[in-house]
KOLDOVEX-863998 format. One record per residue (C-alpha): residue in one letter; chain; x, z, y. Coordinates in Angstrom, 3 decimals. Layout:
<pts>
   keza   balo         xx         zz         yy
      A      A          X          Z          Y
...
</pts>
This chain:
<pts>
   keza   balo         xx         zz         yy
      M      A     15.369     13.847     19.338
      I      A     11.921     15.442     19.532
      V      A      9.114     14.688     17.094
      C      A      5.581     15.914     17.882
      G      A      3.056     16.060     15.068
      D      A      2.163     17.841     11.870
      D      A      1.367     15.282      9.201
      A      A      3.287     13.313      6.597
      L      A      4.653     10.805      9.118
      S      A      6.013     13.460     11.502
      H      A      7.779     15.398      8.735
      R      A      9.200     12.265      7.172
      L      A     10.330     10.968     10.569
      A      A     12.096     14.236     11.382
      R      A     13.800     14.174      8.029
      E      A     14.790     10.538      8.494
      L      A     16.417     11.242     11.874
      H      A     18.138     14.348     10.567
      E      A     19.442     13.093      7.244
      V      A     19.902      9.367      7.754
      Y      A     20.866      9.159     11.428
      A      A     22.432     12.671     11.620
      E      A     20.589     13.435     14.864
      Q      A     19.766     16.769     16.453
      V      A     16.016     16.951     15.899
      T      A     13.323     19.278     17.227
      L      A     10.020     19.157     15.377
      L      A      7.150     20.333     17.611
      V      A      4.181     21.282     15.438
      P      A      0.818     22.930     16.180
      T      A      0.630     26.672     15.686
      L      A     -0.609     27.597     12.255
      P      A     -3.807     29.682     12.324
      D      A     -4.026     33.067     10.630
      A      A     -6.729     31.800      8.249
      P      A     -6.758     28.516      6.351
      R      A     -8.533     25.802      8.302
      T      A     -9.507     23.872      5.178
      P      A    -12.488     25.433      3.351
      A      A    -11.932     26.009     -0.338
      G      A    -15.176     24.231     -1.179
      R      A    -14.145     20.842      0.158
      T      A    -13.341     18.432     -2.611
      G      A    -10.626     15.832     -2.793
      R      A     -8.288     17.533     -0.281
      A      A     -6.039     19.387     -2.707
      L      A     -2.943     17.308     -2.116
      A      A     -3.341     17.234      1.664
      L      A     -3.630     21.025      1.619
      F      A     -0.551     21.150     -0.594
      G      A      1.379     19.209      2.048
      R      A      0.377     21.642      4.792
      V      A      1.303     24.644      2.640
      T      A      4.699     23.090      1.978
      A      A      5.220     22.584      5.706
      A      A      4.175     26.177      6.390
      V      A      6.651     27.509      3.846
      T      A      9.362     25.406      5.430
      R      A      8.643     26.790      8.873
      T      A      8.400     30.370      7.673
      S      A     11.468     30.532      5.471
      G      A     13.749     28.404      7.603
      T      A     14.850     26.409      4.584
      G      A     13.281     23.746      2.468
      A      A     12.827     20.040      2.158
      T      A     13.606     19.367      5.788
      S      A     17.139     20.704      5.401
      A      A     17.875     18.975      2.127
      T      A     21.017     16.951      1.882
      P      A     20.839     13.162      1.852
      G      A     20.453     11.260     -1.350
      D      A     24.066     10.030     -1.349
      G      A     25.443     13.550     -1.096
      A      A     26.581     13.300      2.525
      E      A     25.911     16.342      4.644
      P      A     23.931     15.608      7.818
      S      A     25.704     16.619     10.989
      G      A     22.630     17.156     13.161
      T      A     20.502     20.236     13.690
      L      A     16.852     20.460     12.690
      R      A     14.818     22.917     14.770
      V      A     11.106     23.651     14.414
      V      A      9.059     24.808     17.414
      E      A      5.419     25.832     17.150
      S      A      2.938     25.552     20.000
      A      A     -0.805     25.200     20.388
      E      A     -0.454     21.792     22.085
      A      A      2.214     19.486     23.479
      D      A      1.826     20.576     27.120
      D      A      4.429     21.093     29.862
      R      A      5.591     24.448     28.512
      A      A      5.843     23.315     24.916
      L      A      7.777     20.154     25.793
      T      A     10.097     22.145     28.050
      D      A     10.761     24.672     25.292
      A      A     11.529     21.767     22.952
      G      A     14.124     20.496     25.449
      V      A     12.425     17.347     26.676
      E      A     14.487     17.319     29.886
      R      A     17.691     16.952     27.837
      A      A     16.294     14.855     25.001
      A      A     17.199     11.239     24.365
      A      A     13.930     10.270     22.691
      L      A     10.484     11.674     21.975
      A      A      8.139     10.553     19.199
      L      A      4.442     11.366     19.561
      V      A      2.906     10.846     16.148
      H      A     -0.289     12.899     16.263
      E      A     -3.214     11.246     14.497
      D      A     -5.298     11.447     17.700
      D      A     -4.550      8.662     20.215
      E      A     -5.761     10.732     23.175
      T      A     -3.379     13.587     22.339
      N      A     -0.435     11.202     22.155
      I      A     -1.308      9.519     25.459
      R      A     -1.685     12.837     27.303
      A      A      1.646     14.090     25.974
      A      A      3.349     10.782     26.820
      L      A      2.260     10.971     30.453
      T      A      3.496     14.556     30.665
      A      A      6.840     13.741     29.053
      R      A      7.430     10.739     31.305
      R      A      6.860     12.960     34.345
      L      A      9.276     15.613     33.064
      N      A     12.000     13.130     32.105
      P      A     11.770      9.552     33.461
      R      A     14.826      8.543     31.422
      L      A     13.270      9.651     28.142
      R      A     12.819      7.065     25.419
      L      A      9.212      7.263     24.214
      V      A      7.866      6.198     20.824
      I      A      4.084      6.574     20.629
      R      A      1.805      6.247     17.636
      L      A     -1.423      4.474     18.598
      Y      A     -4.035      2.795     16.466
      N      A     -5.491      0.792     19.384
      R      A     -3.065     -2.098     19.774
      K      A     -4.510     -3.489     23.003
      L      A     -4.374     -0.083     24.658
      G      A     -0.824      0.318     23.428
      Q      A      0.330     -2.822     25.254
      H      A     -1.115     -1.568     28.530
      L      A      0.349      1.890     27.962
      E      A      3.863      0.509     27.474
      T      A      3.705     -1.261     30.824
      L      A      2.227      1.781     32.570
      L      A      4.848      4.237     31.322
      D      A      7.751      1.905     32.089
      Q      A      6.413      1.441     35.611
      A      A      6.084      5.208     35.955
      A      A      9.754      5.606     35.024
      A      A     10.782      2.981     37.588
      V      A      8.747      4.715     40.317
      A      A     10.161      8.155     39.483
      E      A     13.749      6.875     39.671
      P      A     14.001      3.634     41.666
      G      A     17.585      3.062     40.562
      L      A     16.772      3.383     36.887
      D      A     17.915      0.424     34.797
      P      A     15.961      0.328     31.531
      E      A     18.534     -1.956     29.901
      K      A     21.554      0.194     30.741
      L      A     19.996      3.661     30.525
      D      A     17.936      2.991     27.418
      A      A     14.691      4.079     29.092
      A      A     11.864      2.326     27.292
      T      A      8.457      2.877     25.787
      T      A      7.589      1.657     22.309
      V      A      4.059      1.847     20.953
      L      A      3.822      1.515     17.190
      S      A      1.065      1.831     14.642
      D      A      1.897      3.272     11.265
      V      A     -1.072      1.374      9.863
      D      A      0.117     -1.993     11.175
      T      A      3.606     -1.294      9.854
      A      A      2.369     -0.444      6.371
      A      A     -0.419     -3.051      6.048
      P      A      1.844     -6.048      5.227
      G      A      3.550     -4.150      2.420
      L      A      0.265     -2.975      0.928
      A      A     -1.255     -6.444      1.074
      A      A      1.857     -8.088     -0.362
      A      A      1.940     -5.635     -3.258
      A      A     -1.605     -6.575     -4.269
      V      A     -1.312    -10.364     -3.974
      A      A      1.125    -12.251     -6.171
      G      A      3.220    -14.805     -4.345
      T      A      2.360    -13.582     -0.861
      S      A      5.344    -13.789      1.460
      K      A      6.543    -10.742      3.314
      V      A      6.882    -11.945      6.889
      V      A      8.744    -10.316      9.755
      Q      A      8.637    -11.878     13.219
      A      A     12.022    -11.778     14.902
      G      A     11.507    -13.030     18.410
      G      A     11.397    -16.799     18.081
      L      A     11.889    -16.753     14.311
      L      A      9.732    -16.013     11.308
      L      A     11.558    -14.385      8.404
      H      A      9.921    -15.013      5.020
      A      A     11.020    -12.684      2.218
      V      A      9.562    -13.643     -1.164
      D      A      9.749    -12.166     -4.658
      R      A     11.369    -14.411     -7.243
      P      A     10.521    -13.606    -10.893
      P      A     13.391    -13.178    -13.348
      V      A     14.549    -16.025    -15.560
      A      A     15.596    -15.013    -19.058
      G      A     19.355    -15.282    -19.482
      Q      A     19.945    -16.436    -15.903
      A      A     21.020    -14.734    -12.721
      P      A     19.275    -15.337     -9.372
      D      A     20.283    -18.510     -7.564
      P      A     23.509    -17.723     -5.666
      G      A     22.696    -20.387     -3.105
      L      A     19.804    -18.338     -1.728
      C      A     20.066    -15.473      0.724
      T      A     19.385    -12.587     -1.662
      L      A     18.083     -9.531      0.130
      A      A     17.582     -7.315     -2.919
      L      A     17.669     -7.201     -6.689
      L      A     14.623     -5.515     -8.193
      S      A     14.710     -2.804    -10.844
      A      A     16.020     -3.544    -14.307
      T      A     13.859     -0.763    -15.808
      A      A     10.514     -2.543    -15.696
      G      A     10.267     -2.433    -19.466
      D      A     11.486      1.142    -19.844
      P      A      8.623      3.666    -19.783
      A      A     11.068      6.464    -18.912
      G      A     12.670      4.549    -16.076
      C      A     12.235      5.621    -12.448
      E      A     11.613      2.134    -11.148
      G      A     12.216      1.825     -7.423
      S      A     13.111      5.463     -6.795
      E      A     16.357      6.917     -5.553
      R      A     17.011      8.309     -9.055
      S      A     17.109      4.892    -10.683
      G      A     20.866      4.528    -10.255
      D      A     22.352      1.128    -11.013
      A      A     19.148      0.149    -12.825
      G      A     17.131      0.575     -9.633
      P      A     16.770     -1.896     -6.770
      R      A     20.021     -3.068     -5.193
      L      A     19.589     -3.792     -1.510
      L      A     21.786     -6.444      0.159
      P      A     24.011     -7.223     -2.846
      D      A     27.105     -9.396     -2.582
      D      A     27.535    -12.691     -4.419
      R      A     29.420    -11.074     -7.308
      T      A     26.613     -8.561     -7.910
      V      A     23.985    -11.320     -7.763
      A      A     25.906    -13.437    -10.264
      A      A     26.086    -10.502    -12.686
      A      A     22.377     -9.626    -12.369
      T      A     21.187    -11.597    -15.385
      G      A     17.448    -11.477    -15.988
      R      A     16.600     -9.461    -12.875
      A      A     14.004    -10.389    -10.283
      A      A     15.135    -10.780     -6.698
      V      A     13.824    -10.744     -3.137
      T      A     15.236    -13.722     -1.267
      L      A     15.036    -15.114      2.231
      E      A     13.060    -18.231      1.493
      A      A     12.978    -19.762      4.979
      V      A     13.364    -19.017      8.643
      T      A     11.230    -21.252     10.827
      P      A     10.448    -21.271     14.551
      A      A      7.419    -19.169     15.344
      G      A      4.717    -21.240     16.971
      P      A      2.500    -19.951     19.764
      A      A     -0.294    -17.631     18.779
      L      A     -3.595    -19.406     18.419
      P      A     -6.459    -18.020     20.492
      A      A     -9.107    -16.192     18.543
      A      A    -12.406    -17.982     18.074
      R      A    -14.754    -15.878     20.162
      L      A    -17.894    -17.584     19.001
      A      A    -17.042    -17.453     15.315
      A      A    -18.188    -13.873     14.874
      S      A    -21.446    -14.319     16.732
      A      A    -22.346    -17.766     15.421
      L      A    -25.563    -17.991     13.447
      P      A    -25.131    -18.648      9.722
      V      A    -26.629    -22.137      9.866
      A      A    -24.639    -23.322      6.854
      S      A    -26.181    -20.614      4.676
      L      A    -29.801    -21.330      5.628
      F      A    -30.312    -23.557      2.609
      S      A    -29.120    -22.450     -0.800
      R      A    -27.823    -24.878     -3.361
      R      A    -31.065    -24.881     -5.356
      L      A    -33.104    -25.435     -2.220
      R      A    -30.904    -28.317     -1.143
      W      A    -31.371    -29.979     -4.531
      S      A    -35.153    -29.491     -4.266
      L      A    -35.275    -31.073     -0.814
      A      A    -33.111    -33.951     -2.022
      G      A    -35.496    -34.535     -4.910
      A      A    -38.517    -34.532     -2.568
      F      A    -36.790    -36.997     -0.251
      G      A    -36.026    -39.239     -3.213
      A      A    -39.678    -39.127     -4.318
      V      A    -40.892    -40.101     -0.841
      L      A    -38.394    -42.946     -0.703
      A      A    -39.442    -44.227     -4.136
      L      A    -43.125    -44.142     -3.204
      A      A    -42.458    -45.983      0.068
      L      A    -40.492    -48.701     -1.720
      A      A    -43.204    -49.036     -4.380
      S      A    -45.848    -49.376     -1.657
      T      A    -43.796    -52.090      0.030
      F      A    -43.432    -54.103     -3.157
      T      A    -47.087    -53.580     -4.166
      T      A    -48.881    -54.309     -0.893
      G      A    -46.232    -56.329      0.937
      D      A    -46.390    -53.900      3.837
      H      A    -43.455    -53.308      6.204
      P      A    -41.098    -50.607      4.809
      L      A    -41.460    -48.352      7.868
      H      A    -45.250    -48.637      7.804
      A      A    -45.265    -48.037      4.067
      A      A    -43.150    -44.885      4.510
      Y      A    -45.488    -43.709      7.283
      L      A    -48.568    -44.142      5.081
      T      A    -46.782    -42.381      2.203
      L      A    -46.056    -39.328      4.371
      L      A    -49.684    -39.227      5.508
      D      A    -50.795    -39.295      1.899
      I      A    -48.325    -36.556      0.927
      F      A    -49.568    -34.222      3.644
      A      A    -53.215    -35.167      2.906
      I      A    -53.940    -36.418      6.392
      G      A    -54.422    -40.078      5.535
      D      A    -57.711    -41.934      4.905
      P      A    -58.768    -42.452      1.288
      A      A    -57.719    -45.873     -0.013
      V      A    -61.314    -46.976     -0.601
      G      A    -61.580    -50.697     -0.975
      E      A    -57.759    -51.006     -1.132
      P      A    -55.925    -52.674     -3.990
      T      A    -55.530    -50.682     -7.193
      G      A    -51.789    -50.288     -6.662
      R      A    -52.381    -48.722     -3.270
      Q      A    -54.880    -46.274     -4.706
      V      A    -52.522    -45.230     -7.529
      L      A    -49.704    -44.681     -5.072
      Q      A    -51.961    -42.537     -2.897
      I      A    -52.817    -40.315     -5.885
      L      A    -49.125    -40.006     -6.766
      A      A    -48.304    -39.138     -3.160
      G      A    -50.901    -36.365     -3.280
      F      A    -49.229    -34.875     -6.345
      V      A    -45.837    -35.059     -4.602
      G      A    -47.338    -33.217     -1.665
      L      A    -48.556    -30.452     -3.952
      L      A    -45.050    -30.140     -5.425
      L      A    -43.423    -30.212     -1.981
      L      A    -45.536    -27.406     -0.554
      P      A    -43.801    -24.514     -2.400
      V      A    -40.419    -26.028     -1.545
      I      A    -41.266    -25.932      2.166
      V      A    -42.504    -22.339      1.892
      A      A    -39.321    -21.335      0.033
      A      A    -37.174    -22.936      2.733
      L      A    -38.978    -20.985      5.448
      L      A    -38.707    -17.693      3.588
      E      A    -35.057    -18.179      2.708
      G      A    -34.156    -19.139      6.264
      L      A    -35.973    -16.088      7.598
      G      A    -34.176    -13.832      5.126
      T      A    -30.814    -15.315      6.028
      F      A    -31.305    -14.639      9.730
      R      A    -32.565    -11.122      9.049
      T      A    -29.512    -10.265      6.942
      A      A    -26.998    -11.983      9.224
      T      A    -25.953     -8.577     10.598
      A      A    -26.201     -6.762      7.252
      L      A    -23.500     -6.271      4.659
      R      A    -23.182     -8.971      2.045
      R      A    -23.392     -8.228     -1.633
      P      A    -20.738     -9.539     -4.013
      P      A    -21.812    -12.916     -5.439
      R      A    -22.545    -13.007     -9.148
      G      A    -19.952    -15.648     -9.955
      L      A    -17.138    -14.099     -7.875
      S      A    -13.773    -13.828     -9.636
      G      A    -10.083    -13.632     -8.774
      H      A    -10.732    -11.401     -5.774
      V      A     -9.136     -8.179     -4.495
      V      A    -11.204     -4.990     -4.658
      L      A    -10.350     -2.851     -1.603
      L      A    -11.299      0.831     -1.737
      G      A    -11.595      2.622      1.593
      L      A    -12.296      1.142      5.018
      G      A    -10.531      3.702      7.174
      K      A     -7.613      2.930      9.466
      V      A     -5.384      1.609      6.709
      G      A     -8.089     -0.223      4.812
      T      A     -9.356     -1.967      7.943
      R      A     -5.929     -3.350      8.819
      V      A     -5.261     -4.474      5.245
      L      A     -8.682     -6.139      5.093
      A      A     -7.986     -8.117      8.263
      R      A     -4.620     -9.213      6.927
      L      A     -6.019    -10.313      3.579
      R      A     -8.722    -12.358      5.282
      R      A     -6.128    -14.039      7.516
      L      A     -4.481    -15.129      4.268
      N      A     -7.855    -16.480      3.025
      I      A     -7.843    -14.096      0.068
      P      A    -11.320    -13.182     -1.268
      V      A    -12.009     -9.459     -0.901
      V      A    -14.756     -7.080     -1.985
      C      A    -14.772     -3.719     -0.181
      V      A    -15.997     -0.365     -1.451
      E      A    -16.708      2.423      1.053
      S      A    -18.620      5.685      0.634
      D      A    -19.316      6.192      4.355
      P      A    -21.629      3.550      5.874
      E      A    -20.397      4.587      9.342
      A      A    -16.694      4.046      8.598
      R      A    -14.733      2.097     11.179
      G      A    -14.017     -0.767      8.804
      V      A    -17.648     -1.415      7.852
      A      A    -18.262     -3.225     11.152
      V      A    -15.142     -5.342     10.574
      A      A    -16.318     -6.233      7.078
      R      A    -19.733     -7.189      8.478
      R      A    -18.141     -9.356     11.171
      L      A    -15.858    -11.081      8.669
      R      A    -18.808    -11.431      6.231
      V      A    -16.881     -9.690      3.478
      P      A    -18.999     -8.443      0.538
      T      A    -19.169     -4.644      0.703
      V      A    -20.484     -2.038     -1.713
      I      A    -21.563      1.247     -0.116
      G      A    -21.097      4.074     -2.610
      D      A    -18.738      6.659     -4.045
      V      A    -16.149      4.917     -6.159
      T      A    -16.072      7.873     -8.556
      E      A    -19.740      7.331     -9.463
      E      A    -20.834      5.213    -12.380
      G      A    -21.502      1.561    -11.616
      V      A    -19.835      1.300     -8.190
      L      A    -16.718     -0.491     -9.404
      E      A    -18.851     -2.650    -11.665
      A      A    -20.924     -3.670     -8.620
      A      A    -17.662     -4.814     -6.983
      R      A    -17.062     -7.122     -9.984
      I      A    -13.934     -5.195    -11.013
      H      A    -13.989     -6.841    -14.467
      R      A    -13.241    -10.217    -12.857
      A      A    -10.982     -8.987    -10.035
      H      A     -7.374     -9.998     -9.520
      A      A     -6.139     -6.684     -8.069
      L      A     -7.290     -3.240     -6.976
      L      A     -6.160     -1.714     -3.676
      A      A     -7.011      2.006     -3.595
      L      A     -6.479      3.012      0.056
      T      A     -8.716      6.016      0.570
      S      A     -7.236      9.126      2.187
      V      A     -7.695     11.209     -0.973
      D      A     -5.094     10.844     -3.717
      I      A     -7.355     12.097     -6.476
      T      A    -10.005      9.504     -5.595
      N      A     -7.435      6.699     -5.648
      L      A     -6.092      7.856     -9.005
      E      A     -9.558      8.187    -10.536
      A      A    -10.507      4.717     -9.311
      A      A     -7.318      3.243    -10.774
      L      A     -7.921      4.861    -14.153
      S      A    -11.558      3.714    -14.196
      A      A    -10.566      0.168    -13.276
      R      A     -7.872      0.069    -15.947
      A      A    -10.421      1.248    -18.506
      V      A    -12.473     -1.858    -17.675
      T      A     -9.594     -4.303    -17.201
      P      A     -6.325     -3.083    -18.785
      D      A     -4.166     -5.812    -17.227
      L      A     -5.510     -5.353    -13.677
      R      A     -2.916     -5.233    -10.888
      V      A     -3.236     -1.816     -9.174
      V      A     -1.791     -0.654     -5.845
      L      A     -2.298      3.010     -4.961
      R      A     -1.917      4.774     -1.649
      L      A     -0.583      8.225     -2.512
      Y      A      0.453     11.028     -0.183
      D      A      3.153     12.848     -2.154
      D      A      6.203     10.897     -3.351
      D      A      6.822     13.014     -6.463
      F      A      3.173     12.722     -7.440
      A      A      3.308      8.974     -6.774
      T      A      6.360      8.604     -9.026
      A      A      4.689     10.550    -11.837
      V      A      1.499      8.489    -11.548
      F      A      3.456      5.253    -11.451
      R      A      5.457      6.044    -14.575
      T      A      2.386      7.232    -16.486
      L      A      0.329      4.145    -15.638
      R      A      3.220      1.859    -16.480
      T      A      3.667      3.569    -19.847
      A      A     -0.043      3.355    -20.658
      H      A     -0.355     -0.261    -19.476
      P      A      3.098     -1.889    -19.783
      R      A      1.747     -5.413    -19.244
      A      A     -0.026     -4.595    -15.982
      L      A      1.575     -4.352    -12.555
      T      A      1.337     -0.930    -10.915
      R      A      2.552     -0.028     -7.437
      S      A      2.269      3.217     -5.484
      R      A      2.788      3.186     -1.734
      S      A      2.775      5.782      1.047
      V      A      1.932      4.797      4.618
      S      A      4.385      7.312      6.030
      H      A      7.107      6.051      3.688
      L      A      6.641      2.487      4.931
      A      A      6.246      3.396      8.615
      A      A      8.889      6.100      9.160
      P      A     11.911      3.710      9.244
      A      A     10.366      1.646     12.045
      F      A      9.599      4.765     14.092
      A      A     13.096      6.132     13.520
      G      A     14.691      2.846     14.542
      A      A     12.624      2.732     17.738
      M      A     13.703      6.294     18.586
      M      A     17.325      5.258     18.240
      G      A     16.731      2.754     21.027
      R      A     16.964     -0.289     18.839
      Q      A     14.376     -2.981     18.479
      V      A     13.482     -2.699     14.813
      L      A     11.582     -5.892     14.109
      G      A      9.956     -4.850     10.877
      A      A     10.345     -3.354      7.437
      V      A     10.027     -5.025      4.052
      P      A      9.256     -2.715      1.114
      V      A     11.410     -3.229     -1.946
      E      A      9.608     -1.258     -4.631
      R      A      9.941      2.362     -3.393
      R      A     12.716      1.608     -0.894
      V      A     12.641     -0.119      2.474
      L      A     14.721     -2.899      3.998
      L      A     14.832     -3.016      7.809
      F      A     15.235     -6.001     10.132
      A      A     16.708     -5.383     13.570
      A      A     17.895     -7.525     16.489
      V      A     21.180     -6.340     17.983
      D      A     23.562     -7.564     20.665
      V      A     26.989     -8.296     19.229
      A      A     28.733     -7.084     22.387
      D      A     27.426     -3.530     21.900
      H      A     28.650     -3.168     18.319
      P      A     32.370     -3.278     17.464
      L      A     31.555     -3.703     13.775
      L      A     30.170     -7.157     14.657
      D      A     32.016     -8.287     17.781
      G      A     34.912    -10.629     17.086
      R      A     34.196    -10.850     13.357
      T      A     33.027    -13.744     11.253
      V      A     29.679    -13.626      9.481
      A      A     31.450    -12.993      6.164
      E      A     33.582    -10.192      7.639
      A      A     30.550     -8.543      9.252
      F      A     28.701     -8.375      5.921
      R      A     28.719     -4.892      4.381
      P      A     27.182     -5.051      0.871
      G      A     24.499     -2.429      0.384
      A      A     24.437     -1.604      4.103
      W      A     23.810     -4.563      6.426
      R      A     23.994     -8.327      6.597
      V      A     23.748    -10.818      9.469
      I      A     21.019    -13.269      8.502
      A      A     20.095    -15.150     11.668
      L      A     21.061    -15.887     15.242
      D      A     18.472    -15.343     17.962
      G      A     19.187    -17.558     20.967
      R      A     16.983    -15.464     23.241
      G      A     19.723    -12.871     23.598
      G      A     21.767    -15.163     25.834
      G      A     23.914    -16.788     23.175
      S      A     23.918    -20.408     22.170
      G      A     21.672    -21.725     19.468
      Q      A     19.082    -20.242     17.199
      G      A     18.891    -20.422     13.458
      W      A     19.767    -19.009     10.106
      R      A     22.025    -19.787      7.131
      L      A     25.000    -19.159      9.373
      R      A     28.316    -20.377      8.021
      P      A     30.502    -17.556      6.653
      E      A     33.321    -18.573      8.975
      R      A     31.071    -18.551     12.049
      L      A     32.622    -16.184     14.631
      L      A     30.260    -13.702     16.275
      A      A     30.904    -13.661     20.028
      A      A     29.997    -11.100     22.669
      G      A     27.127    -13.208     24.019
      D      A     25.351    -13.530     20.678
      R      A     22.219    -11.659     19.641
      V      A     21.839    -11.545     15.884
      V      A     19.173    -10.462     13.434
      V      A     20.472     -8.154     10.732
      A      A     18.903     -6.925      7.514
      A      A     19.975     -3.376      6.778
      T      A     19.205     -0.338      4.722
      R      A     18.174      2.794      6.567
      R      A     21.582      4.416      6.163
      G      A     23.353      1.151      6.882
      L      A     21.438      0.682     10.120
      A      A     22.286      4.243     11.116
      E      A     25.977      3.561     10.531
      L      A     25.920      0.219     12.332
      L      A     23.999      1.494     15.331
      V      A     25.513      4.963     15.601
      R      A     25.371      6.270     19.165
      G      A     28.661      6.708     20.954
      G      A     29.985     10.077     22.014
      R      A     28.729     12.067     19.034
      D      A     32.137     12.847     17.597
      A      A     33.403     14.025     20.966
      H      A     30.968     16.905     20.925
      G      A     31.692     17.884     17.344
      A      A     29.296     18.246     14.477
      P      A     26.836     21.077     14.956
      D      A     25.717     23.184     12.035
      N      A     22.815     22.239      9.801
      S      A     20.700     25.332     10.259
      V      A     16.928     25.036     10.448
      R      A     15.466     27.430     12.994
      T      A     11.851     28.327     13.634
      E      A     10.622     29.415     17.031
      R      A      7.165     30.771     17.697
      G      A      5.863     29.285     20.954
      R      A      3.234     30.760     23.156
      P      A     -0.331     29.670     22.198
</pts>
């Protein structure tokens, strides 16, 4: 396996393949310069620089975090090799062994760099399995088709199904966005689309003195240390008090007072609805008239109607003619009622007064309509009476995707962004989401976002210190505010999480890392499996994958109950698109899994690695675990 990149996702992905899947991994990273590329004067980049220094020490010393043993104490059997090169060109990929590799992951932050390297790698090895990180989803769909066609042209006899040649384009942002949004919104389902099914995983709060319902499909038991300030909730060091993924019925029955993540429902996935093209460009006609203006116009209409009716009863005139004369009197274009009855003269004087009162209302309507059209393309300000909303900090790649997902769920959002040219500002303008332009660390910015009446805070900027400062400032205003932080370093995230939970035990605090949420999906795609999605369970991840029963002896010929491995994997649904019969979930325990079935399994990362282990590894022996560094040519 080859991983190209030099950020948190690339290092975590290499470690995942090495430690969890026991693969032989080559990490191709850019050559480190002689002088630091990050100026010392730049603020807010301390932790990112710390990550690069850690990676440099790892490459220089040949030992470090990348060669650490797995959390369960098992020694990985693969080799981790680090190769440095200026760019991922023909020579660098050849030195990394692309011609003999089974899979290549291109996870540079720049889409153009990944595309160029993918085209080169496909030319050097048509059978190579490619996993590409792209932010542009539409371009990614076209790129998958192009690279698969290139492989078919290079080797006409190539069978993608048999030889595992495929191209998978993933976005770390899209993978992490559902988890970030679900952590900020109470009761929001975590949804994974599995072909023709929709898997809904929901959090069920604990019931005092009762265990979770054994009749439900329990995917995980949440931490039992929520009330313990010294507890490592959700981390690998939590032990039995931490989250228990894929527990058996006996464990669920004994978990008294613990919250659970259950499979609420599996329903057929309907066809995707076409996007409303005219919705974004439609003029804001509904907002032309404010509520006060509408009441003023209604009052003027009522006055005209009353005067017309009074004129009809007084003079005996036809109602339409009476209304016509009343309007003429209001706009002062009628003849004076000289020689008319006294009632008619009084009504004309009253109509003149109504006209004087109606004039400023008409002017206000014109001015307000003009202002509405002029600000139709400008950012909206948070309304004064807004409450129960989510304050989203940062409209970069991650923030933009999370914003779009929250709006699809019809959740009110107020955005805060320091850069008016950020990529998500245009999305916020198109979705008419209130946005505050300003530095969140400055006084009054969070207050402008109505943080004192907000439901949750999502701090998704790329700077950990900024996210932490925003969370502390928000908690100072609203102690019980739900806070979700995007943090780069896991140890730092754990320390922040425990400190905030100790200081505010009644408030919900979550810390998430994009690379932590996205790495399992990238690793699963590199293994040649179709990983359907990942559901975060506190600081751990539960994977969903679709597998063919015929290719896995641990499933073939077994019943659903026999195929269940507690803490590792569980068959949860049957996908009829794989060639088998039927489609559904809640399979009977005695249901026999046949060779023609395609099933959807929920698995831990290590459980999926064990279930989907590649054949032929043991025949070649287990290579040593050394970490080697090679200096490539610049």
